[in-house]
C-alpha positions as CSV (number, residue, x, y, z in Angstrom):
1,X,195.8,60.8,-17.4
2,X,193.8,60.9,-14.1
3,X,195.4,63.6,-11.9
4,X,193.9,63.6,-8.4
5,X,194.9,66.5,-6.1
6,X,194.3,64.5,-3.0
7,X,196.6,61.6,-4.2
8,X,199.2,64.2,-5.2
9,X,199.2,65.9,-1.8
10,X,199.1,62.6,0.1
11,X,202.1,61.3,-1.9
12,X,203.9,64.5,-1.7
13,X,203.7,64.7,2.1
14,X,204.8,61.1,2.4
15,X,207.9,61.7,0.2
16,X,208.6,65.0,1.9
17,X,208.7,63.2,5.2
18,X,210.9,60.3,4.0
19,X,213.3,62.7,2.1
20,X,213.4,65.1,5.0
21,X,215.3,67.8,3.2
22,X,214.8,70.2,6.1
23,X,216.4,67.7,8.4
24,X,219.3,67.4,6.1
25,X,220.3,71.0,6.3
26,X,223.1,70.3,8.8
27,X,224.4,67.6,6.4
28,X,224.3,70.0,3.5
29,X,226.2,72.7,5.4
30,X,228.7,70.0,6.5
31,X,229.3,68.8,2.8
32,X,229.7,72.5,1.7
33,X,232.3,73.0,4.4
34,X,234.1,69.8,3.4
35,X,233.9,70.0,-0.3
36,X,233.1,73.7,-1.3
37,X,230.0,74.9,-3.2
38,X,227.0,72.6,-3.6
39,X,225.5,72.6,-7.0
40,X,221.8,72.8,-6.2
41,X,220.7,72.3,-9.8
42,X,223.1,69.3,-10.3
43,X,222.1,67.6,-7.0
44,X,218.4,68.3,-7.7
45,X,218.5,67.0,-11.3
46,X,220.6,63.8,-10.1
47,X,218.1,63.2,-7.3
48,X,215.1,63.5,-9.8
49,X,216.7,61.2,-12.3
50,X,217.4,58.7,-9.4
51,X,213.8,58.8,-8.1
52,X,212.0,58.7,-11.5
53,X,214.3,56.0,-12.8
54,X,213.9,53.9,-9.7
55,X,210.1,54.5,-9.7
56,X,209.9,52.9,-13.1
57,X,212.7,50.3,-12.9
58,X,213.4,49.9,-9.3
59,X,211.9,46.4,-8.6
60,X,213.3,45.1,-11.8
61,X,216.8,46.4,-11.1
62,X,216.9,45.0,-7.6
63,X,215.5,41.7,-8.8
64,X,218.0,41.6,-11.5
65,X,220.9,42.1,-9.0
66,X,219.4,39.6,-6.7
67,X,218.6,42.2,-3.9
68,X,215.3,42.4,-2.1
69,X,213.8,45.7,-0.9
70,X,214.6,44.8,2.7
71,X,218.3,44.4,2.0
72,X,218.4,47.6,0.0
73,X,216.6,49.5,2.8
74,X,219.1,48.1,5.4
75,X,222.2,49.1,3.3
76,X,220.7,52.6,3.0
77,X,220.2,52.6,6.7
78,X,223.8,51.6,7.3
79,X,224.9,54.6,5.3
80,X,222.5,56.9,7.1
81,X,223.8,55.5,10.4
82,X,227.5,56.2,9.5
83,X,226.6,59.8,8.5
84,X,224.8,60.3,11.8
85,X,227.9,58.9,13.6
86,X,230.1,61.3,11.7
87,X,227.9,64.2,12.5
88,X,227.5,63.3,16.3
89,X,231.1,62.4,17.0
90,X,232.8,64.9,14.8
91,X,234.9,62.3,13.1
92,X,235.3,61.8,9.3
93,X,234.2,58.3,8.3
94,X,233.6,59.0,4.6
95,X,236.9,59.9,3.0
96,X,236.7,63.3,1.2
97,X,238.3,62.5,-2.4
98,X,239.8,65.3,-4.3
99,X,237.9,65.0,-7.6
100,X,237.6,67.9,-10.0
101,X,234.1,66.9,-11.1
102,X,232.1,68.1,-8.1
103,X,230.6,64.8,-7.6
104,X,229.9,65.7,-4.0
105,X,226.8,67.3,-5.1
106,X,225.6,63.7,-6.3
107,X,227.3,61.4,-3.7
108,X,226.5,61.5,-0.8
109,X,224.0,64.4,-1.3
110,X,221.6,63.3,-4.2
111,X,222.3,59.7,-3.2
112,X,221.8,58.5,-0.6
113,X,220.8,61.5,1.5
114,X,218.0,62.8,-0.8
115,X,217.2,59.8,-3.0
116,X,218.3,57.0,-0.7
117,X,217.0,53.6,0.1
118,X,214.1,55.0,2.2
119,X,213.0,57.3,-0.7
120,X,213.3,54.5,-3.2
121,X,211.4,51.8,-1.2
122,X,208.7,54.4,-0.4
123,X,208.4,55.0,-4.2
124,X,207.9,51.4,-4.7
125,X,205.2,51.1,-2.1
126,X,203.5,54.3,-3.3
127,X,202.8,52.5,-6.6
128,X,200.5,50.1,-4.9
129,X,198.4,53.1,-3.3
130,X,198.4,55.9,-5.9
131,X,198.2,56.3,-9.7
132,X,201.6,56.8,-11.3
133,X,201.0,60.2,-12.7
134,X,200.1,61.5,-9.3
135,X,203.3,60.1,-7.8
136,X,205.4,61.7,-10.6
137,X,203.9,65.0,-9.9
138,X,204.6,64.7,-6.2
139,X,208.3,63.8,-7.0
140,X,208.5,67.0,-9.0
141,X,206.9,69.1,-6.2
142,X,209.5,67.6,-3.7
143,X,212.3,68.4,-6.2
144,X,211.3,72.1,-6.3
145,X,211.4,72.3,-2.5
146,X,214.7,70.4,-2.4
147,X,216.3,72.8,-5.0
148,X,215.1,75.8,-2.9
149,X,216.6,74.4,0.3
150,X,219.9,73.5,-1.4
151,X,220.1,77.0,-3.0
152,X,219.4,78.7,0.4
153,X,221.9,76.7,2.4
154,X,224.5,79.4,2.4
155,X,221.7,81.8,3.8
156,X,220.4,79.3,6.3
157,X,223.9,78.8,7.6
158,X,224.5,82.6,8.1
159,X,221.2,82.8,10.0
160,X,222.0,79.8,12.2
161,X,225.6,80.9,12.8
162,X,228.5,78.5,13.7
163,X,227.1,77.6,17.2
164,X,223.5,77.1,15.8
165,X,225.0,74.9,12.9
166,X,226.9,72.9,15.4
167,X,224.1,72.2,17.7
168,X,221.8,71.3,14.7
169,X,224.5,69.0,13.5
170,X,224.7,67.1,16.7
171,X,221.0,66.8,17.2
172,X,220.3,65.7,13.6
173,X,223.3,63.4,13.8
174,X,221.5,61.6,16.7
175,X,218.1,61.8,14.8
176,X,219.8,60.1,11.8
177,X,221.2,57.3,14.0
178,X,217.7,56.9,15.4
179,X,216.1,56.8,11.8
180,X,218.7,54.1,10.6
181,X,218.0,52.0,13.8
182,X,214.2,52.3,13.0
183,X,214.8,51.1,9.6
184,X,216.9,48.2,10.7
185,X,214.2,47.3,13.3
186,X,211.3,47.5,10.8
187,X,213.2,45.4,8.4
188,X,214.2,42.7,10.8
189,X,210.6,42.1,12.0
């Protein structure tokens, strides 16, 4: 194994910016309000399994399904767009289902918010730039940070207050819409 701190730092920062867990705080708060408690450990573990699994088998799975990475990224962008519309307009687009298994910690939180199409396509592209072991370490660094943010969401919401949460929700809703449009544009050109 050839661990390289520069590669780990670079891959960690790239993943951190794509995952954007800090920007997802309003979504996390909204999900908690809709569905009750967010299980930080469950969501982090599911995100980690999705990221590591897709890192090793992503291209094969997409090829097996006959889906190219552009189409996959655009599907993820559509989901991000709809979540942004929901946050901005204050309308429920995604139906909240009454399921006893607490899957809301996994869908849509672990996938597609944390380990979505952007994260997955980034992982595939990182393979061409960095050594695999350094990317895996960077995934785990990001998972620790994700866990801390998910675990602190109640505290963060209390600090922001209702007005602060609503303002952040609207702002980040527009940002999510912009990110989705950026993904669409980059995949069409």
